[in-house]
KEKE-3310 file (N, C-alpha, C; in steps of 0.2 Angstrom, whole numbers, plus 5000, padded with zeros to 4 digits):
npx = (4946:4949:4963:4961:4954:4963:4973:4966:4964:4978:4982:4973:4977:4990:4986:4979:4988:4999:4995:4982:4980:4987:4979:4966:4968:4969:4957:4951:4947:4952:4950:4951:4946:4934:4934:4928:4938:4942:4951:4965:4972:4976:4988:4993:4988:4981:4966:4961:4949:4946:4939:4930:4939:4945:4959:4966:4971:4977:4989:4997:4999:5011:5018:5009:5008:5021:5022:5013:5017:5029:5025:5016:5020:5014:5007:5009:5006:4996:4980:4970:4954:4938:4922:4909:4917:4922:4917:4920:4929:4946:4948:4934:4919:4918:4928:4945:4960:4969:4960:4953:4964:4967:4955:4955:4966:4962:4952:4959:4968:4959:4951:4958:4972:4973:4968:4977:4988:4991:4997:5009:5008:5005:4997:4999:4994:5000:4997:4986:4978:4969:4957:4962:4967:4983:4991:5003:5009:5016:5029:5024:5015:5021:5026:5019:5010:4997:4994:4988:4975:4971:4971:4962:4950:4948:4953:4950:4936:4931:4936:4929:4916:4916:4922:4915:4919:4931:4940:4948:4959:4976:4989:5005:5016:5032:5033:5043:5053:5050:5055:5051:5038:5021:5014:5024:5029:5031:5022:5010)
npy = (4940:4931:4933:4945:4939:4930:4938:4945:4935:4931:4943:4944:4932:4936:4946:4938:4929:4938:4951:4952:4946:4956:4967:4963:4961:4974:4978:4979:4976:4971:4970:4965:4976:4977:4988:5000:4999:4986:4973:4976:4991:4997:5002:4995:4997:4992:4991:4992:4989:4995:4991:4993:4998:5014:5017:5005:5000:5010:5015:5004:5004:5006:4995:4985:4988:4986:4972:4966:4971:4964:4951:4950:4954:4961:4971:4988:4998:5002:5006:5013:5012:5017:5009:5014:5023:5017:5018:5031:5043:5048:5063:5067:5076:5088:5093:5098:5090:5099:5108:5100:5096:5108:5112:5102:5105:5118:5113:5105:5115:5123:5115:5104:5105:5116:5108:5097:5104:5105:5094:5096:5093:5092:5093:5090:5093:5083:5081:5076:5063:5055:5057:5053:5059:5064:5064:5071:5068:5078:5084:5081:5071:5063:5047:5044:5034:5033:5038:5032:5030:5043:5047:5038:5038:5051:5062:5057:5054:5067:5074:5066:5070:5084:5084:5078:5074:5067:5052:5044:5043:5044:5041:5046:5047:5045:5036:5030:5038:5048:5059:5064:5059:5061:5052:5039:5023:5014:5017:5011)
npz = (4879:4888:4891:4899:4910:4914:4919:4929:4938:4941:4947:4958:4965:4969:4978:4987:4992:4997:5002:5007:5020:5028:5026:5030:5043:5047:5046:5033:5016:4999:4982:4965:4953:4940:4927:4915:4905:4907:4916:4916:4910:4893:4895:4905:4918:4933:4942:4959:4971:4986:5002:5018:5033:5030:5032:5030:5018:5009:5016:5013:4999:4991:4994:4989:4976:4972:4974:4966:4953:4952:4952:4942:4927:4916:4922:4925:4934:4949:4953:4966:4972:4979:4984:4972:4966:4955:4942:4939:4930:4933:4942:4941:4943:4956:4971:4968:4970:4976:4982:4991:4999:5004:5011:5021:5028:5033:5042:5051:5056:5062:5071:5076:5078:5088:5099:5101:5103:5117:5120:5115:5101:5083:5068:5051:5034:5021:5008:4994:4986:4974:4982:4994:5009:5015:5030:5042:5058:5071:5082:5099:5095:5086:5086:5097:5108:5107:5095:5084:5089:5090:5077:5070:5078:5081:5072:5059:5059:5061:5049:5039:5042:5039:5026:5013:5001:5003:5002:5010:5024:5027:5037:5036:5044:5051:5064:5071:5072:5081:5094:5106:5111:5117:5124:5128:5120:5130:5140:5137)
capx = (4944:4953:4969:4959:4952:4969:4977:4963:4966:4984:4982:4969:4981:4995:4983:4977:4994:5003:4993:4975:4980:4988:4973:4960:4970:4968:4950:4949:4948:4954:4949:4952:4939:4933:4932:4926:4944:4944:4955:4971:4971:4981:4995:4995:4986:4976:4962:4959:4944:4947:4933:4931:4943:4949:4966:4968:4974:4981:4996:5001:4998:5017:5020:5004:5010:5027:5021:5009:5021:5034:5022:5012:5024:5009:5005:5014:5004:4990:4976:4966:4948:4933:4916:4906:4922:4925:4915:4921:4936:4950:4946:4927:4916:4920:4934:4951:4965:4972:4955:4952:4970:4967:4950:4957:4971:4958:4948:4964:4971:4954:4948:4962:4978:4972:4967:4983:4994:4992:5001:5015:5007:5003:4995:4999:4992:5005:4994:4980:4978:4963:4953:4965:4971:4989:4993:5009:5009:5023:5029:5022:5011:5025:5029:5015:5007:4990:4993:4983:4968:4969:4969:4956:4944:4947:4954:4947:4928:4930:4937:4924:4910:4917:4924:4911:4923:4937:4939:4951:4964:4982:4994:5012:5021:5037:5033:5049:5058:5048:5060:5048:5031:5018:5014:5029:5026:5032:5016:5004)
capy = (4941:4926:4937:4949:4935:4927:4944:4946:4929:4932:4949:4942:4927:4939:4949:4933:4926:4942:4957:4952:4945:4962:4972:4961:4962:4981:4980:4981:4971:4974:4965:4967:4979:4977:4995:5000:4997:4979:4972:4980:4995:4996:5005:4991:4999:4988:4995:4988:4992:4995:4992:4992:5003:5018:5016:4998:4998:5015:5015:4998:5005:5005:4988:4981:4989:4982:4965:4965:4972:4959:4944:4950:4958:4965:4977:4994:5003:5000:5012:5011:5016:5015:5008:5019:5027:5013:5020:5038:5045:5052:5070:5068:5082:5088:5097:5096:5087:5105:5111:5095:5097:5115:5111:5097:5109:5123:5110:5103:5121:5127:5111:5098:5108:5119:5103:5093:5108:5104:5088:5098:5090:5096:5088:5094:5090:5083:5081:5073:5059:5051:5058:5051:5065:5062:5069:5069:5070:5081:5085:5076:5066:5058:5042:5044:5027:5034:5042:5028:5031:5050:5048:5034:5040:5059:5066:5054:5055:5074:5076:5063:5074:5090:5084:5072:5071:5063:5045:5041:5047:5040:5044:5045:5049:5040:5036:5027:5044:5053:5060:5066:5057:5063:5045:5034:5016:5011:5019:5008)
capz = (4886:4892:4894:4905:4915:4917:4922:4935:4942:4943:4952:4964:4968:4972:4983:4992:4995:5001:5004:5010:5027:5032:5025:5034:5050:5048:5045:5027:5011:4993:4977:4958:4950:4933:4925:4908:4901:4908:4922:4916:4904:4888:4897:4911:4925:4936:4947:4965:4975:4994:5006:5025:5036:5025:5033:5029:5011:5006:5018:5010:4992:4988:4994:4985:4969:4970:4974:4960:4947:4952:4951:4936:4923:4912:4926:4926:4939:4952:4955:4971:4972:4984:4980:4969:4962:4949:4935:4938:4928:4937:4941:4940:4946:4964:4972:4965:4975:4980:4986:4996:5004:5008:5015:5026:5031:5037:5047:5056:5059:5066:5076:5079:5081:5095:5105:5102:5105:5124:5120:5111:5095:5077:5062:5044:5028:5016:5001:4993:4980:4973:4987:5000:5012:5018:5035:5046:5065:5072:5089:5104:5092:5082:5090:5103:5108:5106:5089:5080:5092:5089:5070:5068:5082:5082:5066:5053:5059:5060:5042:5035:5043:5036:5019:5010:4995:5005:5001:5016:5028:5028:5042:5033:5049:5053:5071:5074:5072:5086:5099:5112:5111:5123:5128:5125:5119:5137:5144:5135)
cpx = (4947:4959:4967:4957:4958:4973:4973:4964:4973:4985:4979:4973:4986:4992:4981:4983:4998:5000:4986:4976:4982:4982:4967:4962:4969:4961:4947:4949:4949:4953:4950:4945:4940:4931:4930:4932:4946:4947:4961:4970:4976:4988:4997:4993:4980:4972:4960:4954:4945:4940:4935:4935:4947:4957:4970:4972:4979:4988:5000:5001:5005:5019:5015:5006:5016:5026:5018:5013:5027:5031:5019:5015:5020:5007:5010:5012:4998:4987:4971:4960:4943:4927:4912:4911:4924:4923:4917:4928:4939:4949:4939:4925:4917:4926:4940:4955:4967:4966:4953:4958:4969:4961:4952:4962:4968:4955:4954:4967:4966:4952:4952:4968:4978:4971:4973:4989:4996:4996:5008:5014:5005:5002:4995:4997:4998:5003:4988:4980:4972:4958:4956:4969:4977:4991:5000:5008:5016:5023:5028:5018:5015:5028:5024:5011:5000:4988:4987:4976:4966:4967:4963:4949:4943:4947:4950:4939:4927:4930:4932:4918:4910:4919:4921:4915:4929:4935:4942:4956:4970:4987:5001:5017:5026:5037:5039:5054:5056:5053:5057:5040:5028:5017:5019:5026:5027:5026:5010:5001)
cpy = (4936:4929:4941:4945:4932:4932:4945:4941:4929:4937:4947:4937:4930:4943:4944:4930:4931:4948:4956:4951:4952:4967:4970:4962:4970:4983:4982:4975:4975:4968:4969:4970:4979:4984:4994:4998:4989:4979:4976:4984:4994:4998:5001:4993:4995:4992:4990:4992:4990:4996:4991:4999:5007:5017:5010:4997:5004:5016:5009:4999:5004:4998:4983:4982:4985:4975:4962:4965:4967:4952:4944:4956:4963:4971:4982:4998:5000:5006:5009:5015:5013:5013:5014:5024:5023:5015:5028:5039:5049:5059:5071:5074:5082:5092:5094:5093:5093:5108:5106:5095:5103:5115:5107:5101:5114:5119:5108:5109:5124:5122:5106:5101:5111:5114:5099:5097:5107:5098:5089:5095:5095:5091:5093:5090:5089:5082:5077:5069:5054:5051:5056:5057:5062:5067:5066:5072:5072:5082:5080:5070:5061:5053:5040:5037:5028:5038:5039:5030:5039:5051:5044:5036:5047:5062:5063:5055:5063:5076:5073:5067:5081:5090:5078:5069:5067:5056:5042:5045:5042:5044:5042:5046:5043:5040:5034:5033:5049:5053:5061:5065:5059:5057:5040:5027:5012:5012:5016:5004)
cpz = (4890:4895:4900:4911:4918:4921:4929:4940:4945:4948:4958:4968:4972:4979:4989:4996:4999:5004:5009:5017:5031:5031:5029:5041:5052:5047:5039:5022:5004:4988:4970:4956:4943:4931:4917:4903:4902:4915:4922:4909:4899:4890:4903:4918:4927:4942:4953:4969:4982:4997:5013:5028:5031:5026:5032:5023:5009:5009:5015:5002:4989:4988:4990:4978:4967:4970:4968:4954:4947:4950:4944:4931:4918:4916:4927:4932:4943:4954:4960:4971:4978:4981:4978:4965:4956:4943:4934:4935:4933:4936:4939:4944:4953:4965:4969:4971:4979:4984:4992:5001:5008:5013:5022:5031:5036:5043:5053:5059:5064:5072:5079:5082:5087:5101:5106:5104:5113:5125:5116:5104:5089:5072:5056:5039:5023:5009:5000:4986:4979:4979:4994:5003:5016:5024:5039:5053:5067:5080:5094:5101:5088:5087:5096:5103:5107:5099:5084:5082:5090:5081:5068:5072:5083:5075:5060:5053:5058:5052:5038:5036:5039:5028:5016:5004:4997:5005:5007:5019:5029:5032:5039:5038:5050:5061:5075:5076:5077:5092:5106:5112:5118:5127:5125:5124:5126:5141:5142:5140)
residu = (UNK:UNK:UNK:UNK:UNK:UNK:UNK:UNK:UNK:UNK:UNK:UNK:UNK:UNK:UNK:UNK:UNK:UNK:UNK:UNK:UNK:UNK:UNK:UNK:UNK:UNK:UNK:UNK:UNK:UNK:UNK:UNK:UNK:UNK:UNK:UNK:UNK:UNK:UNK:UNK:UNK:UNK:UNK:UNK:UNK:UNK:UNK:UNK:UNK:UNK:UNK:UNK:UNK:UNK:UNK:UNK:UNK:UNK:UNK:UNK:UNK:UNK:UNK:UNK:UNK:UNK:UNK:UNK:UNK:UNK:UNK:UNK:UNK:UNK:UNK:UNK:UNK:UNK:UNK:UNK:UNK:UNK:UNK:UNK:UNK:UNK:UNK:UNK:UNK:UNK:UNK:UNK:UNK:UNK:UNK:UNK:UNK:UNK:UNK:UNK:UNK:UNK:UNK:UNK:UNK:UNK:UNK:UNK:UNK:UNK:UNK:UNK:UNK:UNK:UNK:UNK:UNK:UNK:UNK:UNK:UNK:UNK:UNK:UNK:UNK:UNK:UNK:UNK:UNK:UNK:UNK:UNK:UNK:UNK:UNK:UNK:UNK:UNK:UNK:UNK:UNK:UNK:UNK:UNK:UNK:UNK:UNK:UNK:UNK:UNK:UNK:UNK:UNK:UNK:UNK:UNK:UNK:UNK:UNK:UNK:UNK:UNK:UNK:UNK:UNK:UNK:UNK:UNK:UNK:UNK:UNK:UNK:UNK:UNK:UNK:UNK:UNK:UNK:UNK:UNK:UNK:UNK:UNK:UNK:UNK:UNK:UNK:UNK)
# end
């Protein structure tokens, strides 16, 4: 068990040194979760529990995994969960990833896209992973200075209310590539 404790301490140290300041600034927190398999599974997967703002950790997932895998060679992958999900196996009862993505797509098409069409905008669902719905903002929403407000105060609460199985929402839009944002960053 000392090996597991050492791994947990090493991973937590990486989080505190490199990741946690960014996550806290975004309104979230992340810590090493101890699962039934221990801190790191036999195949090298470490589980991290994300709390606070749903969008604080998931957008940083690739960076978090790269930092941990570089600093702790025994780790081969990182799995992000939310509170209450720790004991559930992947694919536990509930809607499938495809069902959740399709439900999110229907809600966006019926309730969000008609409203943001007035701003030449559109939101599409790019997929779903571990309950996290990934969306992409397009048209006038791509690069809009109010995109974050639209996502966090409009789209996310609506999807949470309609889709209780949703863990979180991640905006994967490349806002820098937006060519005609409705509100340009200069208008802030």
